[in-house]
C-alpha positions as CSV (number, residue, x, y, z in Angstrom):
1,S,-3.1,13.8,-7.5
2,D,-3.2,16.9,-5.3
3,L,-2.1,20.2,-6.9
4,R,0.4,20.7,-4.0
5,W,2.0,17.3,-4.8
6,P,1.9,16.7,-8.6
7,N,2.2,13.0,-9.6
8,L,1.5,11.8,-6.1
9,H,-1.4,9.4,-6.1
10,R,-3.1,8.2,-2.9
11,V,-4.9,4.8,-2.9
12,L,-6.8,3.7,0.1
13,H,-8.0,0.1,0.6
14,D,-9.3,-1.9,3.5
15,S,-9.4,-5.5,2.6
16,A,-7.0,-8.3,1.7
17,A,-8.5,-8.8,-1.8
18,A,-8.4,-5.0,-2.4
19,G,-4.7,-5.0,-1.7
20,C,-4.0,-7.4,-4.6
21,L,-6.3,-5.4,-6.9
22,V,-4.6,-2.1,-6.1
23,A,-1.2,-3.7,-6.8
24,E,-2.4,-5.0,-10.1
25,H,-4.0,-1.6,-11.0
26,L,-0.9,0.4,-10.2
27,W,1.4,-2.1,-11.9
28,D,-0.7,-1.9,-15.1
29,L,-0.4,1.9,-15.0
30,G,3.4,1.6,-15.1
31,H,4.2,2.4,-11.4
32,R,7.2,0.4,-10.0
33,N,8.0,2.2,-6.8
34,V,5.5,2.9,-4.0
35,L,5.5,4.3,-0.5
36,C,3.1,2.5,1.9
37,I,1.9,4.7,4.7
38,D,0.5,3.2,7.9
39,S,-1.5,5.0,10.6
40,S,0.1,5.5,14.0
41,Y,-2.3,2.7,15.2
42,G,-0.3,0.1,13.3
43,H,-3.1,-1.3,11.2
44,G,-0.9,-1.7,8.1
45,N,1.5,-4.5,9.0
46,F,3.2,-4.6,5.6
47,E,5.8,-7.3,6.4
48,K,3.8,-9.9,8.4
49,P,0.3,-11.3,8.0
50,V,-2.3,-10.2,10.5
51,P,-5.4,-12.4,11.2
52,N,-8.0,-9.7,10.7
53,D,-9.5,-7.3,8.2
54,W,-6.4,-5.1,8.3
55,A,-4.4,-7.5,6.1
56,A,-4.7,-5.3,3.1
57,G,-1.3,-3.7,3.5
58,Y,0.4,-7.1,3.8
59,N,-1.4,-8.5,0.7
60,F,-0.6,-5.4,-1.3
61,V,3.1,-5.7,-0.5
62,Q,3.2,-9.4,-1.2
63,E,1.6,-8.9,-4.6
64,W,3.7,-5.9,-5.4
65,T,6.9,-7.7,-4.5
66,R,5.8,-10.8,-6.5
67,R,5.5,-8.5,-9.6
68,G,9.0,-7.1,-9.1
69,G,7.9,-3.7,-7.7
70,R,9.8,-1.8,-5.0
71,W,8.3,-0.4,-1.9
72,S,9.1,1.4,1.3
73,S,7.0,2.2,4.3
74,M,6.4,5.2,6.6
75,V,4.2,5.8,9.6
76,H,1.8,8.7,9.5
77,R,1.3,10.3,12.9
78,V,-1.7,12.5,13.6
79,E,-0.5,13.8,17.0
C-alpha cells in the first residue's frame, strides 16, 4: 500500500492462470470488492474472453465473480 493511499493494494498480473491465483489470494485475505484498472490500450477485457496472453483480467473477474466478489472497472489513461 502506498502512503498516499492507505489500504489501497495494487496487484499486477499478466497471464490467465495468474488471474485466478490473484483472485484466490485476495479472497483469502478477506477482500470482497475490487477495482479493475485497464490501460488505455484495452488489454484488460474484463467482460469478454480474448484469445491471447492478455486474458488475465477476464480470468480474474470470472474467478472473483464465481466466489461472490464484487468488482468494477476503470480505464487508466496516460495521455
